[in-house]
C-alpha positions as CSV (number, residue, x, y, z in Angstrom):
1,M,19.8,-25.8,6.6
2,S,17.9,-26.7,3.4
3,T,16.9,-24.3,0.8
4,K,13.8,-24.6,-1.4
5,T,13.5,-22.8,-4.7
6,Y,10.2,-21.7,-6.1
7,S,9.4,-20.3,-9.6
8,V,8.4,-16.6,-9.6
9,N,5.0,-17.5,-11.0
10,L,4.2,-19.4,-7.7
11,K,2.4,-17.1,-5.2
12,A,4.7,-16.2,-2.4
13,K,1.9,-17.1,0.1
14,E,1.9,-20.6,-1.2
15,A,5.6,-20.8,-0.9
16,I,5.4,-19.7,2.8
17,E,2.7,-22.2,3.6
18,T,4.6,-25.2,2.1
19,A,7.8,-24.3,4.0
20,K,8.6,-25.2,7.6
21,L,9.8,-22.8,10.2
22,N,13.5,-21.9,10.0
23,V,13.8,-22.9,6.3
24,D,15.2,-20.4,3.9
25,I,13.0,-19.8,0.9
26,A,14.7,-18.8,-2.3
27,I,12.5,-17.3,-5.1
28,A,14.2,-17.5,-8.4
29,L,13.7,-14.6,-10.7
30,P,13.9,-14.9,-14.5
31,N,17.4,-13.5,-14.5
32,K,18.4,-16.3,-12.1
33,E,18.9,-13.8,-9.2
34,R,17.8,-15.3,-5.9
35,I,16.0,-13.3,-3.3
36,L,15.9,-15.0,0.1
37,F,13.7,-14.5,3.1
38,H,13.7,-16.5,6.3
39,K,11.1,-17.6,8.9
40,P,10.7,-16.6,11.5
41,I,10.7,-13.0,10.1
42,K,13.0,-10.6,12.0
43,Q,11.8,-7.1,12.8
44,D,14.7,-5.5,11.0
45,M,14.0,-7.6,7.9
46,R,15.3,-6.0,4.7
47,E,15.0,-9.0,2.3
48,A,12.5,-8.8,-0.6
49,I,9.0,-10.1,-0.8
50,I,7.5,-10.5,-4.3
51,I,3.9,-9.6,-5.0
52,T,2.8,-11.9,-7.8
53,S,-0.9,-11.2,-8.0
54,G,-3.4,-8.4,-7.5
55,Q,-4.6,-7.4,-4.1
56,Q,-2.1,-9.7,-2.3
57,R,-1.5,-8.7,1.3
58,L,1.8,-8.7,3.0
59,I,0.0,-9.8,6.2
60,D,-1.1,-13.0,4.4
61,I,2.3,-13.6,2.8
62,L,4.3,-13.2,6.0
63,G,1.8,-14.6,8.4
64,H,-0.2,-12.5,10.9
65,D,2.1,-12.8,13.9
66,N,5.1,-11.8,11.9
67,A,3.5,-9.0,10.0
68,V,1.7,-7.2,12.8
69,N,4.9,-6.9,14.8
70,M,7.2,-5.8,12.0
71,K,8.6,-2.3,12.4
72,I,10.5,-2.1,9.1
73,A,8.9,-3.6,6.0
74,P,10.8,-5.9,3.7
75,R,11.6,-4.6,0.2
76,V,8.6,-5.2,-1.9
77,I,8.9,-6.2,-5.6
78,L,6.0,-6.2,-7.9
79,S,6.0,-8.9,-10.6
80,E,5.4,-7.6,-14.1
81,G,1.8,-6.9,-14.8
82,V,0.6,-6.4,-11.2
83,T,-1.6,-3.3,-11.2
84,E,-4.0,-4.0,-8.3
85,L,-2.7,-3.1,-4.8
86,G,-5.9,-3.4,-2.7
87,A,-4.9,-3.8,1.0
88,T,-1.3,-4.8,0.2
89,F,0.0,-3.1,3.3
90,C,-3.2,-3.1,5.3
91,N,-3.0,-3.9,9.0
92,L,0.8,-3.6,9.3
93,E,0.1,-1.8,12.6
94,N,3.7,-1.2,13.7
95,I,5.4,-0.4,10.4
96,T,7.3,2.8,10.7
97,E,9.0,2.7,7.3
98,L,8.0,1.6,3.8
99,D,10.6,2.0,1.0
100,L,8.7,2.0,-2.3
101,T,11.1,4.3,-4.2
102,E,12.4,1.5,-6.4
103,W,9.0,0.9,-8.0
104,G,8.9,2.1,-11.6
105,M,6.0,4.0,-13.0
106,I,3.1,1.6,-12.9
107,N,-0.5,2.4,-14.1
108,F,-2.3,1.1,-11.0
109,T,-6.0,0.1,-11.5
110,Y,-7.0,-0.5,-7.9
111,T,-5.7,1.2,-4.8
112,A,-8.4,0.7,-2.1
113,N,-7.3,0.1,1.5
114,V,-3.6,-0.1,0.5
115,F,-2.2,1.5,3.7
116,Q,-5.2,1.2,5.9
117,N,-4.4,0.7,9.6
118,C,-0.7,1.5,9.2
119,Y,-1.0,3.4,12.5
120,K,2.7,4.2,12.9
121,L,3.7,5.0,9.4
122,E,5.0,8.6,9.2
123,Y,6.1,9.2,5.6
124,L,5.4,7.9,2.1
125,D,7.0,8.6,-1.2
126,I,4.7,7.6,-4.1
127,S,6.1,10.0,-6.6
128,N,6.7,7.2,-9.1
129,W,3.1,6.0,-9.0
130,N,0.5,6.7,-11.7
131,T,-2.9,6.4,-10.1
132,S,-4.9,7.9,-13.0
133,A,-6.3,4.5,-14.0
134,S,-7.3,3.5,-10.5
135,S,-11.1,3.0,-10.1
136,S,-11.1,2.9,-6.2
137,F,-9.3,4.8,-3.5
138,T,-11.7,3.9,-0.7
139,G,-9.9,3.8,2.7
140,M,-6.5,4.0,1.0
141,F,-4.9,5.8,4.0
142,K,-7.6,5.2,6.6
143,N,-6.3,5.2,10.2
144,C,-2.8,6.2,9.2
145,E,-2.7,8.2,12.5
146,S,1.0,9.1,12.4
147,L,1.3,9.9,8.7
148,R,2.5,13.4,8.1
149,T,3.7,13.6,4.5
150,I,2.9,11.9,1.2
151,D,5.3,12.8,-1.6
152,G,3.8,12.6,-5.1
153,I,0.5,13.5,-6.8
154,I,-2.6,11.3,-6.4
155,D,-4.5,11.4,-9.7
156,M,-8.2,10.4,-9.3
157,A,-9.2,10.7,-13.0
158,N,-10.8,7.3,-13.2
159,C,-12.6,7.4,-9.8
160,D,-16.1,8.4,-8.9
161,T,-17.5,9.8,-5.7
162,K,-18.5,6.4,-4.3
163,H,-15.0,5.0,-4.5
164,C,-12.9,7.5,-2.6
165,Q,-14.9,7.7,0.7
166,S,-12.9,7.6,3.9
167,M,-9.7,7.7,1.8
168,F,-8.0,9.9,4.5
169,K,-10.2,9.2,7.5
170,N,-8.4,9.5,10.8
171,C,-5.1,11.0,9.4
172,P,-4.9,13.9,11.8
173,Q,-1.2,14.6,11.2
174,L,-1.4,14.7,7.4
175,K,-0.8,18.0,5.6
176,G,-0.5,19.2,2.0
177,V,-1.6,16.1,0.1
178,K,-1.5,16.8,-3.6
179,L,-4.7,15.7,-5.4
180,K,-5.5,15.8,-9.1
181,N,-8.8,15.3,-11.0
182,V,-10.9,15.0,-7.9
183,P,-14.3,13.7,-8.9
184,Y,-16.3,16.4,-7.1
185,N,-16.0,20.0,-5.7
186,M,-14.2,19.4,-2.3
187,K,-16.2,22.3,-0.7
188,E,-19.6,21.2,-1.8
189,C,-21.9,18.5,-0.4
190,L,-22.9,15.4,-2.3
191,P,-26.6,14.8,-2.8
192,N,-28.1,13.4,0.4
193,Q,-24.8,14.3,2.2
194,A,-24.8,16.8,5.0
195,V,-21.0,17.4,5.0
196,P,-18.7,18.8,2.3
197,F,-16.9,16.3,0.0
198,Y,-13.6,16.8,1.7
199,R,-15.2,15.4,4.8
200,V,-16.6,12.5,2.9
201,M,-13.0,11.7,1.8
202,G,-12.0,11.9,5.4
203,F,-10.1,15.2,5.7
204,D,-10.6,17.2,8.8
205,S,-9.6,20.6,7.3
206,H,-8.7,22.3,4.0
207,D,-5.0,22.6,4.8
208,Q,-4.6,18.9,4.6
209,Y,-4.9,18.8,0.8
210,E,-4.0,20.8,-2.3
211,I,-5.7,20.5,-5.7
212,V,-3.2,20.6,-8.5
213,S,-3.6,20.7,-12.3
């Protein structure tokens, strides 16, 4: 079976599209380490996928049929300088596990729709994330119906009220989310809004979140 090697500065999506089925693809990192993944993607896949550009979705990189049926996500590596995560894990409908603990402290600038429609995901550890520079959280966890716990603090210091709507919409199992620098009083209503701000963000009740300093 042949192996093709691609430079790390080539988008992984392009590497997938140029490879045929059942061909191993090796992505060479600067330190010469090779990270392999194989098509067709297996459901228990643990190999790494490299995110090389902002707002790059795994469902695009892996192909729709592979991604929507995957139960355990591959290890995800962010190339140096990537700060935009928009919709990266969006629509991974059957994912039950995402291991992001190896990510270092990154100053993310865009986190909208990152986990939207991850219906079966139950737990997330984002304690290494720094979201204080993110300008948008819209739909970040929307429709994470099974999500129970998010470890870490979500800092919303750079976000306004327009860009965090439906952030937690349809997350009925979620409890105790730690939020910092929320752009509006959670119990008050925005102008021209008939519901409190925590409802605008998508929460069903006050016990789903905690404001921390």
